[in-house]
Phi, psi and omega in degrees: 000133181291154181246004176229158176073017178267160167245118196237128172263127179236112176281147183062044187266010185270350184201169172058222182300317182300316179295317181295323176295317178300316180297314182298317181284324180295325179291344179260015175085017174269154171265126182248139176246115182252141178237158177184169183273332186266110184299317181298313179296322181294315179295322178297318178294316182298327180294341181264359186241158171255161175053049188231146169234129180255133181229120176288119184199137180255116184295340181274354182259118179301316177299320178297317180296317179299318179293320179296314181298319179296318179295318179298319180297320183279315189265334184225061181296344180274002179310126182226000177224128174246123176244106180275093186249334184303137180199169175213153181216145176241138182254110182193168178257131179301329183288348185275352181067054184262029182059056183301330180297315180290319178300313181296322179299315180295317181291319179296323179295313183286314190273346186225296187296320181294329178292318178298316182297311182293318179298313180299319181292330183266352181304316179303320180291318180293326179290339186275349180257166187290303182240120187223158180210152172238132177239121174255123180270109178254236188188159170303329181288351173289336182266317181220128185285151168246126190293345180272352171230059194295314183274338170297312179300321179295320179294323179285329174295320176298318179296321178300314180295314179300318182298318178296317178295320179297318180299316180294314183295312180291331179293339180286328190226357181224173175258010181291129178265138183243115181254150172234125181256118185243086179282156167275204175298129182238141183280089178226168175301325181303327189253005187299327182294337180247030175083031183303335180302337179270001183273176179283158178290145180299334178300326179297323178294315179297318179296321179294326177294317177300316179297321180293323175300316183294326183259359184057038173274110193267345170244110192253101182265101188278136172052235184298337180301323180297317180292320179295323179298315178296319178297319179298319179297325182275323183202096179304324181292323177293323177295320178295321177294321180296326180276348181228065187297144176085359181258145174271116183248141179290000000 
């Protein structure tokens, strides 16, 4: 997949991983379109980037998605890369009775259902251009759960499964490439509640995505995710212990 001359939509592009991906691609001569719900944060991010268009849009809102898709069709018919990065996570213990049903509903909508809706809506446009790609940002928790982000991990596991099915399906009849980016803990505002200060810098995630585009590596296991994946293949129970340190597991 080429890394220059693309027109790229990045959801949740105003901060963290999304912003670093936007920066990395804009610096390579791509035009990036970043979306987010907070107008102020979005404008602040756009001011730091080149080759950028900022669009206030909430991926969980069907009307917002419809308006975004219509604008992209009219203003950016050359759009050829969709990066589904927007997400949310809650840090809690299932045993504490924290209304897990409502938390899971919110996480599933943002991290899974909204991605399916936006991807499906943009497929006709992506099919109409020569070289196209979809990138779904999931997580190390898509492979092995961490009990302190229980429903977040479940939403990312669903996204992991969907991404694999999407790759197979599109591979039968189109040239669209489907990438999955699986970061470990990353030091962003998003992750501070779960010890994000100990995570890798978001730039490392963006750099790995660029390398994956160049090599056509479609499942991108960043940093510790690669080691955890190998551990899981050898011993799922050891991988579960590694993701839940200090716990006695059956």
